[in-house]
All heavy atoms as TSV, in Angstrom:
chain	resi	resn	atom	element	x	y	z
A	1	MET	N	N	245.861	145.599	-9.031
A	1	MET	CA	C	246.598	144.704	-9.910
A	1	MET	C	C	246.792	145.395	-11.253
A	1	MET	O	O	245.855	145.894	-11.847
A	1	MET	CB	C	245.809	143.414	-10.082
A	1	MET	CG	C	246.498	142.408	-10.942
A	1	MET	SD	S	245.600	140.847	-10.843
A	1	MET	CE	C	245.661	140.388	-12.529
A	2	SER	N	N	248.014	145.422	-11.735
A	2	SER	CA	C	248.278	146.066	-13.020
A	2	SER	C	C	247.966	145.105	-14.166
A	2	SER	O	O	248.074	143.896	-14.027
A	2	SER	CB	C	249.723	146.537	-13.093
A	2	SER	OG	O	250.581	145.425	-13.034
A	3	GLU	N	N	247.575	145.672	-15.281
A	3	GLU	CA	C	247.278	144.874	-16.462
A	3	GLU	C	C	248.517	144.785	-17.334
A	3	GLU	O	O	249.289	145.729	-17.420
A	3	GLU	CB	C	246.124	145.506	-17.234
A	3	GLU	CG	C	244.842	145.510	-16.445
A	3	GLU	CD	C	243.702	146.151	-17.199
A	3	GLU	OE1	O	243.796	146.334	-18.410
A	3	GLU	OE2	O	242.703	146.471	-16.535
A	4	HIS	N	N	248.706	143.647	-17.969
A	4	HIS	CA	C	249.873	143.438	-18.812
A	4	HIS	C	C	249.434	143.100	-20.230
A	4	HIS	O	O	248.448	142.405	-20.429
A	4	HIS	CB	C	250.730	142.291	-18.290
A	4	HIS	CG	C	251.279	142.542	-16.925
A	4	HIS	ND1	N	252.358	143.355	-16.692
A	4	HIS	CD2	C	250.874	142.097	-15.709
A	4	HIS	CE1	C	252.614	143.388	-15.403
A	4	HIS	NE2	N	251.718	142.646	-14.780
A	5	VAL	N	N	250.170	143.599	-21.194
A	5	VAL	CA	C	249.982	143.237	-22.598
A	5	VAL	C	C	251.320	142.706	-23.079
A	5	VAL	O	O	252.365	143.309	-22.832
A	5	VAL	CB	C	249.554	144.461	-23.437
A	5	VAL	CG1	C	249.478	144.091	-24.909
A	5	VAL	CG2	C	248.215	144.996	-22.940
A	6	TYR	N	N	251.295	141.562	-23.738
A	6	TYR	CA	C	252.518	140.934	-24.208
A	6	TYR	C	C	252.505	140.789	-25.721
A	6	TYR	O	O	251.462	140.561	-26.323
A	6	TYR	CB	C	252.679	139.525	-23.612
A	6	TYR	CG	C	252.783	139.513	-22.118
A	6	TYR	CD1	C	251.660	139.292	-21.331
A	6	TYR	CD2	C	253.998	139.716	-21.493
A	6	TYR	CE1	C	251.755	139.277	-19.957
A	6	TYR	CE2	C	254.103	139.706	-20.117
A	6	TYR	CZ	C	252.975	139.478	-19.348
A	6	TYR	OH	O	253.063	139.466	-17.993
A	7	LYS	N	N	253.660	140.904	-26.305
A	7	LYS	CA	C	253.858	140.537	-27.693
A	7	LYS	C	C	254.463	139.143	-27.648
A	7	LYS	O	O	255.248	138.826	-26.751
A	7	LYS	CB	C	254.799	141.502	-28.393
A	7	LYS	CG	C	254.991	141.166	-29.856
A	7	LYS	CD	C	255.493	142.379	-30.619
A	7	LYS	CE	C	255.726	142.036	-32.061
A	7	LYS	NZ	N	254.549	142.192	-32.875
A	8	VAL	N	N	254.112	138.290	-28.604
A	8	VAL	CA	C	254.570	136.904	-28.600
A	8	VAL	C	C	255.309	136.608	-29.900
A	8	VAL	O	O	254.851	136.973	-30.980
A	8	VAL	CB	C	253.370	135.938	-28.449
A	8	VAL	CG1	C	253.831	134.493	-28.503
A	8	VAL	CG2	C	252.627	136.211	-27.149
A	9	VAL	N	N	256.462	135.947	-29.771
A	9	VAL	CA	C	257.210	135.482	-30.936
A	9	VAL	C	C	257.446	133.983	-30.790
A	9	VAL	O	O	257.433	133.442	-29.680
A	9	VAL	CB	C	258.565	136.208	-31.103
A	9	VAL	CG1	C	258.360	137.681	-31.407
A	9	VAL	CG2	C	259.449	136.034	-29.906
A	10	GLU	N	N	257.641	133.332	-31.905
A	10	GLU	CA	C	257.921	131.903	-31.891
A	10	GLU	C	C	259.395	131.694	-32.211
A	10	GLU	O	O	259.936	132.306	-33.136
A	10	GLU	CB	C	257.036	131.190	-32.908
A	10	GLU	CG	C	257.045	129.692	-32.763
A	10	GLU	CD	C	255.942	129.038	-33.570
A	10	GLU	OE1	O	254.761	129.168	-33.190
A	10	GLU	OE2	O	256.274	128.416	-34.588
A	11	LEU	N	N	260.039	130.831	-31.441
A	11	LEU	CA	C	261.457	130.538	-31.597
A	11	LEU	C	C	261.657	129.036	-31.702
A	11	LEU	O	O	260.865	128.261	-31.184
A	11	LEU	CB	C	262.255	131.018	-30.378
A	11	LEU	CG	C	262.105	132.458	-29.929
A	11	LEU	CD1	C	262.816	132.652	-28.600
A	11	LEU	CD2	C	262.668	133.392	-30.976
A	12	VAL	N	N	262.750	128.635	-32.330
A	12	VAL	CA	C	263.158	127.236	-32.343
A	12	VAL	C	C	264.594	127.181	-31.862
A	12	VAL	O	O	265.483	127.798	-32.454
A	12	VAL	CB	C	263.040	126.606	-33.746
A	12	VAL	CG1	C	263.525	125.164	-33.714
A	12	VAL	CG2	C	261.605	126.670	-34.247
A	13	GLY	N	N	264.813	126.470	-30.759
A	13	GLY	CA	C	266.161	126.287	-30.220
A	13	GLY	C	C	266.616	124.868	-30.467
A	13	GLY	O	O	265.805	123.944	-30.522
A	14	SER	N	N	267.917	124.688	-30.626
A	14	SER	CA	C	268.438	123.341	-30.854
A	14	SER	C	C	269.682	123.121	-30.004
A	14	SER	O	O	270.358	124.057	-29.604
A	14	SER	CB	C	268.743	123.121	-32.332
A	14	SER	OG	O	269.725	124.029	-32.770
A	15	SER	N	N	269.962	121.838	-29.729
A	15	SER	CA	C	271.103	121.482	-28.903
A	15	SER	C	C	271.448	120.016	-29.116
A	15	SER	O	O	270.567	119.193	-29.382
A	15	SER	CB	C	270.772	121.705	-27.425
A	15	SER	OG	O	271.790	121.188	-26.593
A	16	THR	N	N	272.711	119.700	-28.958
A	16	THR	CA	C	273.131	118.296	-28.954
A	16	THR	C	C	273.177	117.755	-27.533
A	16	THR	O	O	273.420	116.572	-27.328
A	16	THR	CB	C	274.521	118.140	-29.601
A	16	THR	OG1	O	275.449	118.968	-28.908
A	16	THR	CG2	C	274.481	118.515	-31.076
A	17	VAL	N	N	272.929	118.618	-26.541
A	17	VAL	CA	C	273.066	118.246	-25.131
A	17	VAL	C	C	271.745	117.770	-24.523
A	17	VAL	O	O	271.669	116.681	-23.957
A	17	VAL	CB	C	273.634	119.435	-24.314
A	17	VAL	CG1	C	273.716	119.089	-22.841
A	17	VAL	CG2	C	274.987	119.844	-24.857
A	18	SER	N	N	270.683	118.620	-24.600
A	18	SER	CA	C	269.416	118.284	-23.945
A	18	SER	C	C	268.297	119.208	-24.421
A	18	SER	O	O	268.554	120.243	-25.047
A	18	SER	CB	C	269.539	118.415	-22.421
A	18	SER	OG	O	269.708	119.772	-22.061
A	19	ILE	N	N	267.077	118.841	-24.072
A	19	ILE	CA	C	265.924	119.689	-24.357
A	19	ILE	C	C	266.056	121.001	-23.594
A	19	ILE	O	O	265.806	122.079	-24.136
A	19	ILE	CB	C	264.614	118.962	-23.977
A	19	ILE	CG1	C	264.376	117.799	-24.943
A	19	ILE	CG2	C	263.434	119.913	-23.963
A	19	ILE	CD1	C	263.275	116.857	-24.521
A	20	GLU	N	N	266.456	120.909	-22.331
A	20	GLU	CA	C	266.624	122.117	-21.516
A	20	GLU	C	C	267.660	123.053	-22.127
A	20	GLU	O	O	267.481	124.269	-22.136
A	20	GLU	CB	C	267.020	121.749	-20.080
A	20	GLU	CG	C	265.916	121.087	-19.295
A	20	GLU	CD	C	265.832	119.571	-19.538
A	20	GLU	OE1	O	266.657	119.013	-20.303
A	20	GLU	OE2	O	264.916	118.949	-18.973
A	21	ASP	N	N	268.738	122.500	-22.650
A	21	ASP	CA	C	269.772	123.320	-23.277
A	21	ASP	C	C	269.241	123.977	-24.552
A	21	ASP	O	O	269.572	125.127	-24.844
A	21	ASP	CB	C	271.010	122.479	-23.588
A	21	ASP	CG	C	272.187	123.339	-23.999
A	21	ASP	OD1	O	272.569	124.234	-23.216
A	21	ASP	OD2	O	272.721	123.114	-25.104
A	22	ALA	N	N	268.387	123.282	-25.287
A	22	ALA	CA	C	267.778	123.871	-26.483
A	22	ALA	C	C	266.902	125.067	-26.110
A	22	ALA	O	O	266.914	126.098	-26.789
A	22	ALA	CB	C	266.961	122.824	-27.236
A	23	ILE	N	N	266.160	124.951	-25.007
A	23	ILE	CA	C	265.332	126.057	-24.514
A	23	ILE	C	C	266.224	127.224	-24.102
A	23	ILE	O	O	265.982	128.370	-24.494
A	23	ILE	CB	C	264.457	125.602	-23.327
A	23	ILE	CG1	C	263.416	124.585	-23.793
A	23	ILE	CG2	C	263.786	126.806	-22.652
A	23	ILE	CD1	C	262.698	123.864	-22.665
A	24	GLU	N	N	267.234	126.947	-23.301
A	24	GLU	CA	C	268.149	127.994	-22.839
A	24	GLU	C	C	268.840	128.690	-24.013
A	24	GLU	O	O	269.010	129.914	-24.004
A	24	GLU	CB	C	269.209	127.405	-21.904
A	24	GLU	CG	C	268.666	126.908	-20.590
A	24	GLU	CD	C	268.314	128.021	-19.623
A	24	GLU	OE1	O	268.752	129.167	-19.820
A	24	GLU	OE2	O	267.587	127.741	-18.660
A	25	THR	N	N	269.226	127.930	-25.028
A	25	THR	CA	C	269.881	128.493	-26.209
A	25	THR	C	C	268.966	129.475	-26.922
A	25	THR	O	O	269.375	130.586	-27.289
A	25	THR	CB	C	270.310	127.369	-27.169
A	25	THR	OG1	O	271.253	126.536	-26.496
A	25	THR	CG2	C	270.936	127.920	-28.434
A	26	ALA	N	N	267.706	129.083	-27.124
A	26	ALA	CA	C	266.749	129.957	-27.813
A	26	ALA	C	C	266.497	131.233	-27.014
A	26	ALA	O	O	266.487	132.337	-27.573
A	26	ALA	CB	C	265.434	129.214	-28.050
A	27	ILE	N	N	266.310	131.102	-25.715
A	27	ILE	CA	C	266.023	132.272	-24.883
A	27	ILE	C	C	267.241	133.194	-24.788
A	27	ILE	O	O	267.106	134.418	-24.873
A	27	ILE	CB	C	265.519	131.838	-23.491
A	27	ILE	CG1	C	264.128	131.203	-23.645
A	27	ILE	CG2	C	265.485	133.012	-22.521
A	27	ILE	CD1	C	263.588	130.569	-22.401
A	28	ALA	N	N	268.423	132.617	-24.643
A	28	ALA	CA	C	269.639	133.435	-24.564
A	28	ALA	C	C	269.851	134.221	-25.854
A	28	ALA	O	O	270.210	135.404	-25.823
A	28	ALA	CB	C	270.845	132.550	-24.278
A	29	ARG	N	N	269.585	133.588	-26.981
A	29	ARG	CA	C	269.752	134.280	-28.264
A	29	ARG	C	C	268.711	135.386	-28.414
A	29	ARG	O	O	269.024	136.495	-28.852
A	29	ARG	CB	C	269.660	133.285	-29.421
A	29	ARG	CG	C	269.718	133.896	-30.801
A	29	ARG	CD	C	271.029	134.682	-30.993
A	29	ARG	NE	N	271.059	135.344	-32.266
A	29	ARG	CZ	C	270.584	136.578	-32.498
A	29	ARG	NH1	N	270.042	137.273	-31.513
A	29	ARG	NH2	N	270.654	137.107	-33.690
A	30	ALA	N	N	267.466	135.115	-28.050
A	30	ALA	CA	C	266.412	136.131	-28.141
A	30	ALA	C	C	266.721	137.304	-27.216
A	30	ALA	O	O	266.471	138.466	-27.566
A	30	ALA	CB	C	265.059	135.529	-27.785
A	31	HIS	N	N	267.287	137.026	-26.060
A	31	HIS	CA	C	267.615	138.072	-25.081
A	31	HIS	C	C	268.597	139.106	-25.638
A	31	HIS	O	O	268.596	140.254	-25.216
A	31	HIS	CB	C	268.182	137.433	-23.819
A	31	HIS	CG	C	268.611	138.418	-22.782
A	31	HIS	ND1	N	267.720	139.181	-22.058
A	31	HIS	CD2	C	269.838	138.777	-22.352
A	31	HIS	CE1	C	268.388	139.956	-21.233
A	31	HIS	NE2	N	269.681	139.740	-21.393
A	32	ARG	N	N	269.392	138.714	-26.610
A	32	ARG	CA	C	270.357	139.651	-27.206
A	32	ARG	C	C	269.675	140.754	-28.006
A	32	ARG	O	O	270.235	141.839	-28.154
A	32	ARG	CB	C	271.343	138.901	-28.097
A	32	ARG	CG	C	272.233	137.995	-27.284
A	32	ARG	CD	C	273.330	137.270	-28.002
A	32	ARG	NE	N	273.356	137.280	-29.441
A	32	ARG	CZ	C	273.899	136.330	-30.182
A	32	ARG	NH1	N	274.440	135.271	-29.597
A	32	ARG	NH2	N	273.910	136.404	-31.486
A	33	THR	N	N	268.464	140.498	-28.525
A	33	THR	CA	C	267.798	141.497	-29.368
A	33	THR	C	C	266.395	141.878	-28.923
A	33	THR	O	O	265.850	142.864	-29.409
A	33	THR	CB	C	267.713	141.000	-30.834
A	33	THR	OG1	O	267.024	139.748	-30.855
A	33	THR	CG2	C	269.096	140.842	-31.435
A	34	VAL	N	N	265.806	141.126	-28.017
A	34	VAL	CA	C	264.436	141.397	-27.551
A	34	VAL	C	C	264.490	141.755	-26.070
A	34	VAL	O	O	264.992	140.983	-25.256
A	34	VAL	CB	C	263.516	140.173	-27.758
A	34	VAL	CG1	C	262.108	140.465	-27.253
A	34	VAL	CG2	C	263.487	139.749	-29.219
A	35	ARG	N	N	263.959	142.933	-25.740
A	35	ARG	CA	C	263.948	143.367	-24.342
A	35	ARG	C	C	262.692	142.873	-23.633
A	35	ARG	O	O	261.684	142.584	-24.255
A	35	ARG	CB	C	264.004	144.889	-24.263
A	35	ARG	CG	C	265.338	145.451	-24.729
A	35	ARG	CD	C	265.318	146.938	-24.701
A	35	ARG	NE	N	264.251	147.378	-25.633
A	35	ARG	CZ	C	263.847	148.620	-25.765
A	35	ARG	NH1	N	264.360	149.564	-25.036
A	35	ARG	NH2	N	262.904	148.925	-26.627
A	36	ASN	N	N	262.762	142.810	-22.331
A	36	ASN	CA	C	261.609	142.520	-21.463
A	36	ASN	C	C	261.000	141.136	-21.673
A	36	ASN	O	O	259.783	140.968	-21.596
A	36	ASN	CB	C	260.535	143.605	-21.620
A	36	ASN	CG	C	261.061	144.985	-21.354
A	36	ASN	OD1	O	261.784	145.198	-20.391
A	36	ASN	ND2	N	260.731	145.930	-22.213
A	37	LEU	N	N	261.826	140.127	-21.926
A	37	LEU	CA	C	261.317	138.757	-22.006
A	37	LEU	C	C	260.705	138.391	-20.663
A	37	LEU	O	O	261.291	138.666	-19.612
A	37	LEU	CB	C	262.441	137.781	-22.343
A	37	LEU	CG	C	263.071	137.919	-23.721
A	37	LEU	CD1	C	264.297	137.012	-23.822
A	37	LEU	CD2	C	262.078	137.597	-24.812
A	38	ARG	N	N	259.521	137.778	-20.670
A	38	ARG	CA	C	258.819	137.495	-19.420
A	38	ARG	C	C	258.441	136.027	-19.224
A	38	ARG	O	O	258.411	135.541	-18.120
A	38	ARG	CB	C	257.536	138.335	-19.321
A	38	ARG	CG	C	257.788	139.817	-19.240
A	38	ARG	CD	C	258.467	140.164	-17.923
A	38	ARG	NE	N	258.642	141.598	-17.814
A	38	ARG	CZ	C	259.808	142.209	-17.780
A	38	ARG	NH1	N	260.916	141.513	-17.843
A	38	ARG	NH2	N	259.882	143.515	-17.682
A	39	TRP	N	N	258.102	135.313	-20.302
A	39	TRP	CA	C	257.658	133.930	-20.129
A	39	TRP	C	C	257.892	133.149	-21.424
A	39	TRP	O	O	258.129	133.723	-22.476
A	39	TRP	CB	C	256.186	133.857	-19.728
A	39	TRP	CG	C	255.233	134.546	-20.674
A	39	TRP	CD1	C	254.767	135.828	-20.571
A	39	TRP	CD2	C	254.662	134.018	-21.866
A	39	TRP	NE1	N	253.946	136.121	-21.619
A	39	TRP	CE2	C	253.847	135.027	-22.434
A	39	TRP	CE3	C	254.738	132.803	-22.509
A	39	TRP	CZ2	C	253.133	134.826	-23.613
A	39	TRP	CZ3	C	254.021	132.612	-23.688
A	39	TRP	CH2	C	253.231	133.623	-24.219
A	40	PHE	N	N	257.849	131.827	-21.306
A	40	PHE	CA	C	257.917	130.977	-22.492
A	40	PHE	C	C	256.988	129.787	-22.327
A	40	PHE	O	O	256.630	129.406	-21.215
A	40	PHE	CB	C	259.353	130.515	-22.780
A	40	PHE	CG	C	259.871	129.458	-21.843
A	40	PHE	CD1	C	259.739	128.118	-22.137
A	40	PHE	CD2	C	260.509	129.821	-20.669
A	40	PHE	CE1	C	260.226	127.152	-21.279
A	40	PHE	CE2	C	261.006	128.868	-19.801
A	40	PHE	CZ	C	260.862	127.528	-20.119
A	41	GLN	N	N	256.613	129.220	-23.454
A	41	GLN	CA	C	255.768	128.025	-23.492
A	41	GLN	C	C	256.359	127.086	-24.525
A	41	GLN	O	O	256.609	127.483	-25.671
A	41	GLN	CB	C	254.344	128.412	-23.877
A	41	GLN	CG	C	253.423	127.239	-24.070
A	41	GLN	CD	C	252.043	127.673	-24.565
A	41	GLN	OE1	O	251.795	128.844	-24.838
A	41	GLN	NE2	N	251.158	126.727	-24.690
A	42	VAL	N	N	256.592	125.838	-24.147
A	42	VAL	CA	C	257.097	124.851	-25.085
A	42	VAL	C	C	255.921	124.323	-25.909
A	42	VAL	O	O	254.940	123.826	-25.361
A	42	VAL	CB	C	257.802	123.690	-24.359
A	42	VAL	CG1	C	258.212	122.610	-25.344
A	42	VAL	CG2	C	259.004	124.201	-23.589
A	43	LEU	N	N	256.017	124.481	-27.228
A	43	LEU	CA	C	254.958	124.030	-28.118
A	43	LEU	C	C	255.217	122.643	-28.681
A	43	LEU	O	O	254.290	121.863	-28.881
A	43	LEU	CB	C	254.808	125.005	-29.298
A	43	LEU	CG	C	254.490	126.455	-28.957
A	43	LEU	CD1	C	254.466	127.287	-30.230
A	43	LEU	CD2	C	253.160	126.538	-28.236
A	44	GLU	N	N	256.489	122.364	-28.945
A	44	GLU	CA	C	256.812	121.112	-29.618
A	44	GLU	C	C	258.251	120.726	-29.307
A	44	GLU	O	O	259.124	121.585	-29.201
A	44	GLU	CB	C	256.647	121.323	-31.124
A	44	GLU	CG	C	256.897	120.128	-31.981
A	44	GLU	CD	C	256.656	120.421	-33.452
A	44	GLU	OE1	O	256.958	121.530	-33.914
A	44	GLU	OE2	O	256.165	119.506	-34.124
A	45	THR	N	N	258.485	119.444	-29.141
A	45	THR	CA	C	259.849	118.933	-29.012
A	45	THR	C	C	260.042	117.834	-30.045
A	45	THR	O	O	259.124	117.079	-30.345
A	45	THR	CB	C	260.128	118.364	-27.606
A	45	THR	OG1	O	259.177	117.348	-27.316
A	45	THR	CG2	C	260.064	119.433	-26.555
A	46	ARG	N	N	261.234	117.786	-30.589
A	46	ARG	CA	C	261.554	116.740	-31.545
A	46	ARG	C	C	263.064	116.530	-31.526
A	46	ARG	O	O	263.797	117.310	-30.937
A	46	ARG	CB	C	261.058	117.069	-32.942
A	46	ARG	CG	C	261.583	118.351	-33.507
A	46	ARG	CD	C	260.849	118.716	-34.811
A	46	ARG	NE	N	261.119	120.091	-35.129
A	46	ARG	CZ	C	260.441	121.140	-34.668
A	46	ARG	NH1	N	259.415	120.946	-33.875
A	46	ARG	NH2	N	260.769	122.356	-34.990
A	47	GLY	N	N	263.520	115.501	-32.190
A	47	GLY	CA	C	264.949	115.229	-32.198
A	47	GLY	C	C	265.349	114.346	-33.352
A	47	GLY	O	O	264.513	113.851	-34.105
A	48	GLN	N	N	266.649	114.156	-33.437
A	48	GLN	CA	C	267.232	113.333	-34.490
A	48	GLN	C	C	267.904	112.137	-33.832
A	48	GLN	O	O	268.605	112.287	-32.822
A	48	GLN	CB	C	268.247	114.150	-35.274
A	48	GLN	CG	C	268.930	113.385	-36.377
A	48	GLN	CD	C	270.002	114.230	-37.050
A	48	GLN	OE1	O	270.254	115.353	-36.678
A	48	GLN	NE2	N	270.628	113.652	-38.058
A	49	ILE	N	N	267.709	110.960	-34.412
A	49	ILE	CA	C	268.284	109.729	-33.877
A	49	ILE	C	C	269.273	109.168	-34.892
A	49	ILE	O	O	268.972	109.099	-36.082
A	49	ILE	CB	C	267.184	108.677	-33.604
A	49	ILE	CG1	C	266.169	109.232	-32.624
A	49	ILE	CG2	C	267.792	107.371	-33.116
A	49	ILE	CD1	C	264.914	108.384	-32.495
A	50	GLU	N	N	270.430	108.783	-34.393
A	50	GLU	CA	C	271.430	108.108	-35.224
A	50	GLU	C	C	271.981	106.925	-34.445
A	50	GLU	O	O	272.333	107.065	-33.274
A	50	GLU	CB	C	272.567	109.061	-35.600
A	50	GLU	CG	C	272.163	110.123	-36.602
A	50	GLU	CD	C	273.327	111.024	-36.981
A	50	GLU	OE1	O	274.500	110.627	-36.789
A	50	GLU	OE2	O	273.049	112.134	-37.451
A	51	SER	N	N	272.024	105.783	-35.074
A	51	SER	CA	C	272.559	104.553	-34.449
A	51	SER	C	C	271.896	104.259	-33.113
A	51	SER	O	O	272.552	103.847	-32.152
A	51	SER	CB	C	274.076	104.665	-34.279
A	51	SER	OG	O	274.702	104.877	-35.513
A	52	GLY	N	N	270.594	104.504	-33.031
A	52	GLY	CA	C	269.840	104.198	-31.823
A	52	GLY	C	C	270.036	105.170	-30.674
A	52	GLY	O	O	269.583	104.908	-29.567
A	53	LYS	N	N	270.705	106.303	-30.925
A	53	LYS	CA	C	270.930	107.288	-29.867
A	53	LYS	C	C	270.459	108.663	-30.323
A	53	LYS	O	O	270.552	108.999	-31.506
A	53	LYS	CB	C	272.418	107.377	-29.512
A	53	LYS	CG	C	272.954	106.120	-28.884
A	53	LYS	CD	C	274.380	106.319	-28.467
A	53	LYS	CE	C	274.905	105.042	-27.813
A	53	LYS	NZ	N	276.282	105.216	-27.357
A	54	VAL	N	N	269.971	109.453	-29.363
A	54	VAL	CA	C	269.552	110.822	-29.670
A	54	VAL	C	C	270.802	111.640	-29.977
A	54	VAL	O	O	271.742	111.681	-29.175
A	54	VAL	CB	C	268.779	111.451	-28.489
A	54	VAL	CG1	C	268.455	112.908	-28.783
A	54	VAL	CG2	C	267.506	110.663	-28.206
A	55	GLN	N	N	270.805	112.278	-31.131
A	55	GLN	CA	C	271.946	113.091	-31.542
A	55	GLN	C	C	271.675	114.586	-31.464
A	55	GLN	O	O	272.601	115.374	-31.352
A	55	GLN	CB	C	272.355	112.732	-32.976
A	55	GLN	CG	C	272.842	111.323	-33.127
A	55	GLN	CD	C	274.093	111.068	-32.306
A	55	GLN	OE1	O	275.053	111.833	-32.367
A	55	GLN	NE2	N	274.086	110.012	-31.515
A	56	HIS	N	N	270.392	114.955	-31.543
A	56	HIS	CA	C	270.073	116.375	-31.618
A	56	HIS	C	C	268.658	116.607	-31.089
A	56	HIS	O	O	267.758	115.833	-31.393
A	56	HIS	CB	C	270.144	116.816	-33.088
A	56	HIS	CG	C	270.349	118.277	-33.265
A	56	HIS	ND1	N	271.578	118.857	-33.295
A	56	HIS	CD2	C	269.459	119.280	-33.412
A	56	HIS	CE1	C	271.449	120.165	-33.475
A	56	HIS	NE2	N	270.170	120.436	-33.534
A	57	TYR	N	N	268.488	117.658	-30.288
A	57	TYR	CA	C	267.191	118.047	-29.752
A	57	TYR	C	C	266.770	119.363	-30.394
A	57	TYR	O	O	267.595	120.246	-30.616
A	57	TYR	CB	C	267.263	118.265	-28.241
A	57	TYR	CG	C	267.717	117.053	-27.478
A	57	TYR	CD1	C	269.066	116.846	-27.219
A	57	TYR	CD2	C	266.794	116.128	-27.017
A	57	TYR	CE1	C	269.486	115.735	-26.508
A	57	TYR	CE2	C	267.218	115.015	-26.298
A	57	TYR	CZ	C	268.556	114.822	-26.056
A	57	TYR	OH	O	268.976	113.728	-25.356
A	58	GLN	N	N	265.475	119.492	-30.665
A	58	GLN	CA	C	264.942	120.750	-31.209
A	58	GLN	C	C	263.624	121.053	-30.496
A	58	GLN	O	O	262.775	120.176	-30.349
A	58	GLN	CB	C	264.721	120.623	-32.709
A	58	GLN	CG	C	264.533	121.940	-33.411
A	58	GLN	CD	C	264.499	121.763	-34.911
A	58	GLN	OE1	O	263.741	120.948	-35.419
A	58	GLN	NE2	N	265.303	122.534	-35.622
A	59	VAL	N	N	263.477	122.302	-30.031
A	59	VAL	CA	C	262.308	122.706	-29.252
A	59	VAL	C	C	261.717	123.983	-29.848
A	59	VAL	O	O	262.432	124.952	-30.079
A	59	VAL	CB	C	262.690	122.954	-27.778
A	59	VAL	CG1	C	261.479	123.367	-26.970
A	59	VAL	CG2	C	263.337	121.726	-27.172
A	60	THR	N	N	260.410	123.968	-30.097
A	60	THR	CA	C	259.707	125.154	-30.572
A	60	THR	C	C	259.038	125.816	-29.370
A	60	THR	O	O	258.359	125.150	-28.588
A	60	THR	CB	C	258.633	124.791	-31.621
A	60	THR	OG1	O	259.270	124.093	-32.691
A	60	THR	CG2	C	257.943	126.034	-32.158
A	61	LEU	N	N	259.268	127.136	-29.216
A	61	LEU	CA	C	258.770	127.888	-28.068
A	61	LEU	C	C	257.961	129.084	-28.523
A	61	LEU	O	O	258.244	129.672	-29.571
A	61	LEU	CB	C	259.931	128.470	-27.253
A	61	LEU	CG	C	261.072	127.608	-26.827
A	61	LEU	CD1	C	262.218	128.469	-26.333
A	61	LEU	CD2	C	260.614	126.686	-25.734
A	62	LYS	N	N	256.997	129.473	-27.707
A	62	LYS	CA	C	256.413	130.807	-27.781
A	62	LYS	C	C	257.041	131.586	-26.631
A	62	LYS	O	O	257.125	131.083	-25.519
A	62	LYS	CB	C	254.900	130.783	-27.594
A	62	LYS	CG	C	254.131	130.441	-28.822
A	62	LYS	CD	C	252.647	130.630	-28.592
A	62	LYS	CE	C	251.887	130.313	-29.843
A	62	LYS	NZ	N	250.433	130.445	-29.636
A	63	VAL	N	N	257.488	132.801	-26.916
A	63	VAL	CA	C	258.111	133.626	-25.896
A	63	VAL	C	C	257.358	134.958	-25.832
A	63	VAL	O	O	257.108	135.582	-26.873
A	63	VAL	CB	C	259.612	133.884	-26.221
A	63	VAL	CG1	C	260.227	134.786	-25.179
A	63	VAL	CG2	C	260.361	132.570	-26.303
A	64	GLY	N	N	256.967	135.349	-24.619
A	64	GLY	CA	C	256.238	136.597	-24.440
A	64	GLY	C	C	257.130	137.660	-23.840
A	64	GLY	O	O	257.968	137.390	-22.998
A	65	PHE	N	N	256.953	138.891	-24.314
A	65	PHE	CA	C	257.683	140.024	-23.758
A	65	PHE	C	C	256.774	141.236	-23.706
A	65	PHE	O	O	255.835	141.358	-24.481
A	65	PHE	CB	C	258.965	140.314	-24.547
A	65	PHE	CG	C	258.757	140.623	-26.005
A	65	PHE	CD1	C	258.693	141.935	-26.440
A	65	PHE	CD2	C	258.638	139.603	-26.928
A	65	PHE	CE1	C	258.516	142.230	-27.788
A	65	PHE	CE2	C	258.464	139.887	-28.284
A	65	PHE	CZ	C	258.399	141.206	-28.703
A	66	THR	N	N	257.055	142.112	-22.744
A	66	THR	CA	C	256.244	143.312	-22.598
A	66	THR	C	C	256.736	144.371	-23.566
A	66	THR	O	O	257.886	144.385	-23.962
A	66	THR	CB	C	256.306	143.862	-21.163
A	66	THR	OG1	O	257.651	144.133	-20.826
A	66	THR	CG2	C	255.697	142.898	-20.179
A	67	MET	N	N	255.827	145.272	-23.919
A	67	MET	CA	C	256.124	146.313	-24.910
A	67	MET	C	C	256.362	147.639	-24.218
A	67	MET	O	O	255.809	148.651	-24.608
A	67	MET	CB	C	254.996	146.388	-25.928
A	67	MET	CG	C	254.772	145.083	-26.658
A	67	MET	SD	S	253.480	145.157	-27.896
A	67	MET	CE	C	252.056	145.592	-26.938
A	68	GLU	N	N	257.169	147.640	-23.190
A	68	GLU	CA	C	257.441	148.878	-22.428
A	68	GLU	C	C	258.495	149.703	-23.111
A	68	GLU	O	O	259.385	149.259	-23.726
A	68	GLU	CB	C	257.915	148.516	-21.032
A	68	GLU	CG	C	256.832	147.756	-20.274
A	68	GLU	CD	C	257.297	147.402	-18.891
A	68	GLU	OE1	O	257.453	148.329	-18.070
A	68	GLU	OE2	O	257.511	146.226	-18.641
């Protein structure tokens, strides 16, 4: 079994569509500048409410990548 070492960064993604879209947005943006993304962990979810409806989702993630 090979050993892995990861570097971890924290990201915040946002979306007006869904929590999942906020996650995808953050990861897609990180993928443009960070190589070897391997995993993510959702740390926090929050949102904005207007007129009794969810208007905006925001998700804080930890994202791990290898340092190859």
